[in-house]
Backbone as CSV, one residue per row, in Angstrom:
resi,resn,N_x,N_y,N_z,CA_x,CA_y,CA_z,C_x,C_y,C_z
1,ASN,17.985,5.042,9.513,16.657,5.395,9.069,16.192,6.632,9.821
2,TRP,15.739,7.643,9.076,15.341,8.914,9.677,14.207,8.739,10.680
3,TYR,13.333,7.777,10.451,12.180,7.569,11.335,12.629,7.330,12.771
4,TYR,13.643,6.495,12.930,14.078,6.104,14.273,14.828,7.210,15.013
5,ILE,15.468,8.126,14.281,16.202,9.200,14.961,15.353,10.460,15.156
6,SER,14.177,10.490,14.532,13.272,11.628,14.712,12.346,11.360,15.901
7,TRP,11.494,12.306,16.208,10.514,12.142,17.284,9.583,10.968,17.007
8,LYS,9.402,10.618,15.725,8.505,9.512,15.374,9.006,8.179,15.907
9,GLY,10.306,8.026,16.020,10.886,6.786,16.514,10.886,6.661,18.024
10,ASP,10.479,7.705,18.721,10.415,7.701,20.187,8.968,7.467,20.606
11,ILE,8.667,6.279,21.106,7.287,5.921,21.449,6.669,6.881,22.456
12,GLN,7.484,7.476,23.317,6.958,8.432,24.297,6.494,9.726,23.628
13,LYS,7.048,10.043,22.469,6.660,11.259,21.755,5.605,10.993,20.685
14,SER,5.723,9.874,19.981,4.833,9.609,18.849,3.691,8.654,19.170
15,GLY,3.850,7.866,20.218,2.843,6.859,20.530,3.067,5.545,19.813
16,GLY,4.139,5.465,19.032,4.441,4.230,18.314,3.726,4.157,16.974
17,VAL,3.960,3.072,16.269,3.440,2.894,14.913,1.912,2.998,14.872
18,ALA,1.236,2.365,15.816,-0.230,2.369,15.794,-0.801,3.776,15.948
19,THR,-0.151,4.608,16.744,-0.623,5.978,16.913,-0.100,6.865,15.793
20,ASN,1.169,6.760,15.482,1.788,7.664,14.529,1.246,7.495,13.112
21,ILE,1.214,6.270,12.608,0.697,6.085,11.248,-0.690,5.447,11.232
22,GLY,-1.085,4.818,12.312,-2.371,4.135,12.333,-3.558,5.014,12.654
23,ILE,-3.324,6.131,13.335,-4.438,6.950,13.814,-5.360,7.376,12.681
24,HIS,-4.808,7.712,11.520,-5.631,8.145,10.385,-6.465,6.982,9.844
25,PHE,-5.865,5.793,9.813,-6.574,4.599,9.357,-7.709,4.258,10.319
26,PHE,-7.423,4.280,11.616,-8.458,3.976,12.600,-9.573,5.025,12.561
27,ASP,-9.203,6.276,12.302,-10.189,7.342,12.175,-11.102,7.076,10.979
28,MET,-10.502,6.717,9.839,-11.284,6.411,8.640,-12.236,5.245,8.898
29,LEU,-11.722,4.192,9.547,-12.566,3.033,9.846,-13.770,3.433,10.696
30,GLY,-13.535,4.282,11.690,-14.624,4.728,12.551,-15.674,5.534,11.804
31,TRP,-15.230,6.419,10.926,-16.171,7.230,10.152,-17.007,6.358,9.224
32,ILE,-16.398,5.337,8.641,-17.104,4.496,7.667,-17.914,3.388,8.336
33,PHE,-17.322,2.718,9.335,-17.920,1.498,9.872,-18.458,1.612,11.299
34,GLY,-18.315,2.751,11.935,-18.848,2.928,13.284,-17.808,2.690,14.366
35,ASP,-18.259,2.764,15.600,-17.368,2.658,16.756,-16.755,1.267,16.902
36,THR,-15.573,1.237,17.490,-14.886,-0.018,17.784,-15.574,-0.700,18.962
37,THR,-15.874,-1.998,18.792,-16.502,-2.759,19.873,-15.582,-3.846,20.425
38,LYS,-14.558,-4.216,19.665,-13.589,-5.228,20.108,-12.236,-4.863,19.521
39,ASN,-11.177,-5.024,20.320,-9.841,-4.595,19.903,-8.818,-5.611,20.417
40,ILE,-8.233,-6.375,19.513,-7.219,-7.372,19.868,-5.922,-6.998,19.155
41,VAL,-4.820,-7.013,19.873,-3.510,-6.731,19.287,-2.753,-8.046,19.161
42,HIS,-2.299,-8.350,17.942,-1.530,-9.575,17.719,-0.032,-9.340,17.903
43,ILE,0.480,-8.263,17.316,1.890,-7.905,17.526,1.995,-6.397,17.727
44,SER,3.006,-5.988,18.467,3.315,-4.578,18.652,4.822,-4.467,18.799
45,GLN,5.460,-3.989,17.742,6.914,-3.856,17.701,7.250,-2.430,17.294
46,PRO,8.495,-2.005,17.472,8.846,-0.636,17.087,8.575,-0.317,15.613
47,ASN,8.663,-1.319,14.724,8.498,-1.046,13.297,7.205,-1.585,12.694
48,LYS,6.388,-2.306,13.475,5.124,-2.811,12.944,4.180,-3.194,14.069
49,ALA,2.911,-3.187,13.725,1.871,-3.598,14.671,0.727,-4.178,13.856
50,ALA,-0.012,-5.082,14.479,-1.138,-5.699,13.785,-2.153,-6.180,14.797
51,GLY,-3.390,-6.250,14.353,-4.435,-6.723,15.244,-5.748,-6.938,14.531
52,TYR,-6.778,-7.037,15.340,-8.131,-7.319,14.863,-9.099,-6.376,15.563
53,LEU,-9.928,-5.718,14.770,-10.946,-4.819,15.307,-12.324,-5.286,14.870
54,GLU,-13.254,-5.192,15.783,-14.652,-5.306,15.393,-15.247,-3.930,15.596
55,LEU,-15.902,-3.455,14.552,-16.598,-2.179,14.602,-18.092,-2.465,14.464
56,GLU,-18.907,-1.460,14.605,-20.353,-1.676,14.533,-20.777,-2.346,13.225
57,ASN,-20.081,-2.049,12.121,-20.484,-2.568,10.816,-19.354,-3.233,10.041
58,ALA,-18.322,-3.692,10.715,-17.210,-4.346,10.006,-16.319,-5.102,10.979
59,ARG,-15.619,-6.069,10.428,-14.546,-6.768,11.133,-13.276,-6.500,10.326
60,VAL,-12.207,-6.075,11.006,-11.002,-5.633,10.305,-9.763,-6.284,10.899
61,ARG,-9.005,-6.991,10.047,-7.659,-7.435,10.411,-6.733,-6.357,9.861
62,TRP,-5.978,-5.693,10.735,-5.146,-4.573,10.297,-3.664,-4.888,10.495
63,PHE,-2.847,-4.269,9.647,-1.395,-4.447,9.676,-0.764,-3.118,9.304
64,LEU,0.116,-2.609,10.157,0.840,-1.362,9.917,2.328,-1.640,10.013
65,SER,3.099,-1.102,9.081,4.536,-1.337,9.111,5.282,-0.175,8.472
66,ILE,6.452,0.119,9.023,7.359,1.076,8.387,8.552,0.346,7.793
67,ASP,8.512,-0.975,7.779,9.572,-1.820,7.227,9.332,-1.996,5.729
68,ALA,10.214,-1.454,4.893,10.055,-1.538,3.439,9.954,-2.980,2.953
69,ALA,10.525,-3.915,3.690,10.448,-5.325,3.301,9.017,-5.853,3.370
70,ASP,8.139,-5.164,4.080,6.746,-5.591,4.179,5.875,-5.078,3.036
71,LEU,6.416,-4.193,2.200,5.658,-3.720,1.043,5.463,-4.862,0.051
72,PRO,4.327,-4.904,-0.649,4.164,-5.910,-1.701,5.252,-5.751,-2.765
73,GLN,5.649,-6.847,-3.360,6.716,-6.846,-4.364,6.442,-5.817,-5.466
74,ALA,5.210,-5.769,-5.968,4.876,-4.831,-7.045,5.077,-3.383,-6.607
75,ALA,4.755,-3.070,-5.375,4.948,-1.706,-4.863,6.431,-1.373,-4.776
76,ARG,7.227,-2.332,-4.300,8.682,-2.107,-4.214,9.270,-1.895,-5.604
77,GLU,8.854,-2.737,-6.563,9.378,-2.620,-7.932,8.993,-1.292,-8.571
78,ALA,7.845,-0.746,-8.187,7.392,0.542,-8.717,8.026,1.720,-7.976
79,GLY,8.873,1.425,-6.977,9.542,2.475,-6.224,8.662,3.155,-5.191
80,LYS,7.542,2.539,-4.850,6.649,3.131,-3.853,7.204,2.911,-2.454
81,ARG,6.973,3.884,-1.596,7.418,3.782,-0.206,6.262,3.489,0.736
82,THR,5.040,3.596,0.214,3.863,3.300,1.026,2.894,2.439,0.226
83,TYR,2.082,1.700,0.951,1.035,0.894,0.331,-0.127,0.815,1.305
84,ARG,-1.285,1.244,0.849,-2.482,1.222,1.687,-3.589,0.525,0.913
85,SER,-4.177,-0.486,1.534,-5.313,-1.142,0.895,-6.230,-1.724,1.952
86,ILE,-7.454,-1.941,1.531,-8.448,-2.571,2.386,-9.289,-3.477,1.491
87,PHE,-9.652,-4.629,2.008,-10.539,-5.531,1.284,-11.946,-5.361,1.842
88,VAL,-12.887,-5.091,0.953,-14.287,-4.947,1.332,-15.076,-5.998,0.570
89,GLU,-15.664,-6.930,1.306,-16.411,-8.039,0.719,-15.586,-8.751,-0.347
90,GLY,-14.308,-8.990,-0.036,-13.420,-9.742,-0.911,-12.774,-8.957,-2.033
91,GLU,-13.112,-7.681,-2.179,-12.547,-6.867,-3.252,-11.579,-5.838,-2.672
92,GLU,-10.370,-5.777,-3.258,-9.356,-4.856,-2.746,-9.590,-3.437,-3.246
93,VAL,-9.493,-2.494,-2.312,-9.516,-1.071,-2.626,-8.160,-0.534,-2.190
94,GLU,-7.335,-0.146,-3.162,-5.991,0.351,-2.872,-6.050,1.880,-2.859
95,PHE,-5.543,2.492,-1.789,-5.636,3.949,-1.640,-4.316,4.540,-1.148
96,SER,-3.226,4.179,-1.799,-1.902,4.631,-1.367,-1.622,6.088,-1.707
97,ASP,-2.205,6.578,-2.773,-1.891,7.926,-3.234,-2.845,8.956,-2.636
98,GLY,-2.439,10.219,-2.719,-3.304,11.306,-2.300,-3.108,11.781,-0.876
99,PHE,-2.023,11.371,-0.232,-1.805,11.750,1.159,-0.677,12.766,1.329
100,GLY,-0.103,13.239,0.233,1.068,14.106,0.287,0.875,15.396,1.062
101,GLU,-0.264,16.033,0.901,-0.517,17.327,1.549,-1.585,17.233,2.631
102,LEU,-1.824,16.036,3.122,-2.904,15.815,4.082,-2.794,16.716,5.308
103,HIS,-1.619,16.787,5.906,-1.468,17.603,7.112,-1.588,19.094,6.797
104,THR,-1.022,19.524,5.684,-1.111,20.934,5.305,-2.567,21.348,5.124
105,ILE,-3.334,20.518,4.428,-4.749,20.819,4.213,-5.501,20.836,5.546
106,SER,-5.199,19.889,6.411,-5.851,19.855,7.731,-5.555,21.125,8.517
107,TYR,-4.294,21.562,8.509,-3.923,22.781,9.230,-4.644,23.993,8.643
108,GLN,-4.741,24.064,7.316,-5.445,25.178,6.680,-6.917,25.203,7.094
109,GLU,-7.532,24.041,7.151,-8.940,23.952,7.558,-9.122,24.362,9.021
110,ILE,-8.199,23.967,9.867,-8.264,24.360,11.281,-8.169,25.877,11.408
111,LEU,-7.204,26.470,10.705,-7.030,27.922,10.764,-8.236,28.667,10.199
112,ALA,-8.958,28.023,9.278,-10.150,28.641,8.690,-11.405,28.379,9.530
113,GLY,-11.226,27.720,10.688,-12.361,27.457,11.572,-13.189,26.245,11.189
114,ARG,-12.637,25.386,10.331,-13.373,24.202,9.885,-12.682,22.909,10.306
115,GLY,-12.039,22.926,11.457,-11.352,21.731,11.945,-12.314,20.766,12.610
116,PHE,-11.773,19.675,13.094,-12.567,18.668,13.782,-12.424,18.854,15.287
117,GLY,-13.476,18.561,16.017,-13.464,18.697,17.464,-13.054,17.412,18.155
118,LEU,-12.996,17.478,19.477,-12.601,16.320,20.281,-13.521,15.128,20.069
119,ASN,-14.812,15.370,19.989,-15.744,14.259,19.800,-15.543,13.568,18.458
120,ASP,-15.110,14.323,17.441,-14.840,13.728,16.132,-13.653,12.773,16.186
121,ALA,-12.677,13.077,17.021,-11.441,12.290,17.089,-11.446,11.237,18.192
122,ARG,-12.370,11.347,19.117,-12.351,10.519,20.333,-12.211,9.022,20.049
123,GLN,-13.028,8.459,19.169,-13.020,7.013,18.948,-11.672,6.527,18.408
124,SER,-11.087,7.239,17.456,-9.796,6.791,16.912,-8.686,6.924,17.952
125,VAL,-8.752,7.945,18.792,-7.751,8.104,19.853,-7.889,6.977,20.876
126,ILE,-9.115,6.634,21.243,-9.332,5.526,22.181,-8.837,4.216,21.573
127,THR,-9.128,3.995,20.294,-8.671,2.770,19.622,-7.152,2.687,19.638
128,ALA,-6.467,3.766,19.246,-4.998,3.769,19.227,-4.429,3.629,20.640
129,PHE,-5.030,4.288,21.619,-4.581,4.183,23.008,-4.694,2.743,23.502
130,THR,-5.812,2.103,23.209,-6.018,0.712,23.621,-4.982,-0.199,22.976
131,ILE,-4.707,0.016,21.698,-3.692,-0.783,20.998,-2.335,-0.593,21.662
132,ARG,-1.984,0.653,21.914,-0.679,0.961,22.511,-0.512,0.330,23.889
133,ASN,-1.587,0.203,24.631,-1.508,-0.280,26.004,-1.959,-1.725,26.187
134,SER,-2.186,-2.430,25.097,-2.597,-3.835,25.171,-1.390,-4.759,25.152
135,ASN,-1.559,-5.927,25.726,-0.547,-6.974,25.627,-0.831,-7.794,24.378
136,PRO,0.105,-7.837,23.426,-0.120,-8.617,22.205,-0.338,-10.099,22.516
137,VAL,-1.273,-10.706,21.779,-1.600,-12.117,21.995,-0.786,-13.048,21.105
138,GLY,-0.048,-12.499,20.128,0.724,-13.330,19.204,-0.121,-13.787,18.027
139,LEU,0.415,-14.749,17.290,-0.248,-15.211,16.073,-1.309,-16.256,16.397
140,VAL,-2.371,-15.801,17.015,-3.513,-16.652,17.346,-4.791,-15.944,16.906
141,GLY,-5.823,-16.723,16.640,-7.097,-16.137,16.259,-7.090,-15.629,14.834
142,ASP,-7.894,-14.626,14.587,-8.093,-14.090,13.240,-7.096,-12.965,12.975
143,TYR,-5.831,-13.337,12.703,-4.795,-12.325,12.497,-4.600,-12.031,11.011
144,HIS,-3.970,-10.901,10.726,-3.764,-10.433,9.358,-2.840,-11.383,8.601
145,PRO,-3.147,-11.695,7.334,-2.303,-12.625,6.567,-0.860,-12.158,6.384
146,MET,-0.597,-10.855,6.449,0.787,-10.371,6.333,1.651,-10.869,7.483
147,LEU,1.052,-11.194,8.602,1.836,-11.692,9.736,2.439,-13.056,9.441
148,ARG,1.757,-13.874,8.647,2.333,-15.162,8.239,3.587,-14.930,7.409
149,ILE,3.513,-13.948,6.512,4.639,-13.644,5.624,5.803,-13.065,6.416
150,THR,5.540,-12.075,7.275,6.627,-11.452,8.036,7.205,-12.422,9.051
151,ASP,6.373,-13.307,9.601,6.868,-14.304,10.551,7.805,-15.282,9.844
152,LYS,7.469,-15.679,8.613,8.339,-16.583,7.846,9.660,-15.900,7.518
153,LYS,9.604,-14.609,7.131,10.830,-13.860,6.834,11.728,-13.812,8.061
154,LYS,11.120,-13.573,9.208,11.878,-13.458,10.455,12.585,-14.770,10.768
155,HIS,11.883,-15.874,10.568,12.455,-17.164,10.923,13.366,-17.739,9.841
156,SER,13.331,-17.163,8.627,14.177,-17.700,7.564,15.537,-17.024,7.513
157,LYS,15.742,-15.992,8.322,17.022,-15.274,8.313,18.033,-15.956,9.192
């Protein structure tokens, strides 16, 4: 897998899954729901991480994975390599598409003098740093439902 042989697979270079792919999600959560007030990590592995966040205006069970086996069956059948969704008041909002040129657009905005400053990024960086440096508590408390599924897969092999 290219991920593991690139800089992304080296936790010292990428910060791991929570920093590498989670930072944008945590940033979005902060912009929409406010600052993180509680941060619990349930699992932290080279290919996936999950936890629970309380923000000023939301409670979030999050799950990040680069393991294709963790994609929903419908996404796999459709040939998708990514799946992003969030449930808001019981209703799913799926937002997997539209990220293809995200970094290019960000770089263009920075070069045009319209980038984001340190204060804009601070909360998501602190959230990802805390996740990276926390001791996972395991499958206890209010953990993401995908952990039940991945835990069963792990034990059924």
